[in-house]
C-alpha positions in Angstrom: 4.8 -0.9 -30.9 1.0 -0.1 -28.8 -1.8 -1.2 -30.8 -3.5 2.1 -29.6 -1.0 4.7 -30.2 -2.1 7.9 -28.1 1.0 11.3 -27.7 0.1 13.2 -24.8 2.2 16.6 -24.0 2.7 18.0 -20.8 2.2 17.1 -17.6 -1.5 18.7 -17.5 -2.4 16.5 -20.3 -1.1 13.1 -19.3 -2.6 14.1 -15.8 -5.9 14.4 -17.1 -5.8 10.8 -19.2 -4.0 9.1 -16.5 -6.9 9.8 -13.9 -10.2 10.5 -16.1 -9.4 7.5 -17.7 -6.3 4.8 -16.6 -7.2 6.1 -12.4 -10.5 7.2 -12.6 -12.3 4.7 -9.8 -13.6 2.4 -11.7 -10.9 -0.1 -12.3 -8.2 -1.8 -9.6 -4.6 -1.9 -10.4 -1.3 -3.5 -9.5 2.2 -3.2 -10.3 5.2 -5.2 -10.2 8.7 -3.9 -11.0 10.8 -5.3 -14.2 13.7 -3.3 -16.2 12.8 -3.0 -19.8 16.5 -2.5 -21.9 17.6 -0.7 -18.6 14.3 1.4 -18.2 12.0 1.3 -15.1 9.2 -0.8 -15.8 6.2 -2.5 -14.2 4.1 -6.0 -15.2 0.4 -3.6 -15.1 -2.5 -6.0 -13.8 -6.1 -4.8 -13.7 -8.6 -6.8 -11.3 -11.2 -8.8 -13.4 -14.6 -9.9 -12.9 -13.7 -13.0 -10.9 -11.6 -11.3 -8.4 -8.2 -11.9 -9.9 -5.1 -9.3 -10.7 -5.0 -10.3 -14.6 -2.2 -8.8 -16.9 -3.3 -5.9 -18.8 0.5 -5.5 -20.3 4.1 -3.8 -19.7 4.3 0.3 -19.4 8.1 1.7 -19.6 9.1 4.9 -18.1 12.2 6.7 -19.7 13.8 9.2 -17.3 15.6 12.0 -18.1 17.2 14.1 -15.2 15.3 12.6 -12.6 11.9 13.6 -14.1 10.0 10.9 -16.6 10.3 11.8 -20.0 8.4 9.1 -21.6 5.1 6.5 -21.0 4.9 3.9 -23.0 2.9 1.3 -22.0 2.4 -1.8 -24.3 -1.2 -3.1 -23.8 -0.7 -6.2 -24.6 -1.5 -9.5 -22.1 0.8 -11.6 -23.1 4.1 -9.0 -22.9 3.8 -9.4 -18.9 4.6 -13.2 -19.2 7.7 -12.2 -21.6 9.4 -10.2 -18.9 9.2 -13.0 -16.8 6.3 -12.1 -14.5 3.9 -14.0 -13.1 0.1 -14.5 -15.2 -1.6 -13.2 -12.2 -1.2 -10.8 -9.5 -2.4 -11.9 -6.4 -6.8 -11.5 -5.8 -8.7 -8.8 -4.0 -9.4 -11.1 -1.3 -6.2 -11.5 0.5 
């Protein structure tokens, strides 16, 4: 259960929130592939002030007919480790 439940319906609404909040140019991300209950998922890492990509959470993609039908993001850094992923995704200096 995400700590901040949000629902967006339709491609335009989802694109708007991704562009204005998640990929706003102020943050840098790395995504590491994994799986959750047989679904596509990624461990999300955000660049912190020390130049390290630190865990942010896990995003699960539910597909229907080859398209993304749902995006569930669990904004809990400890979830990354629970999925067997590293606690760091490298640094920006590399």
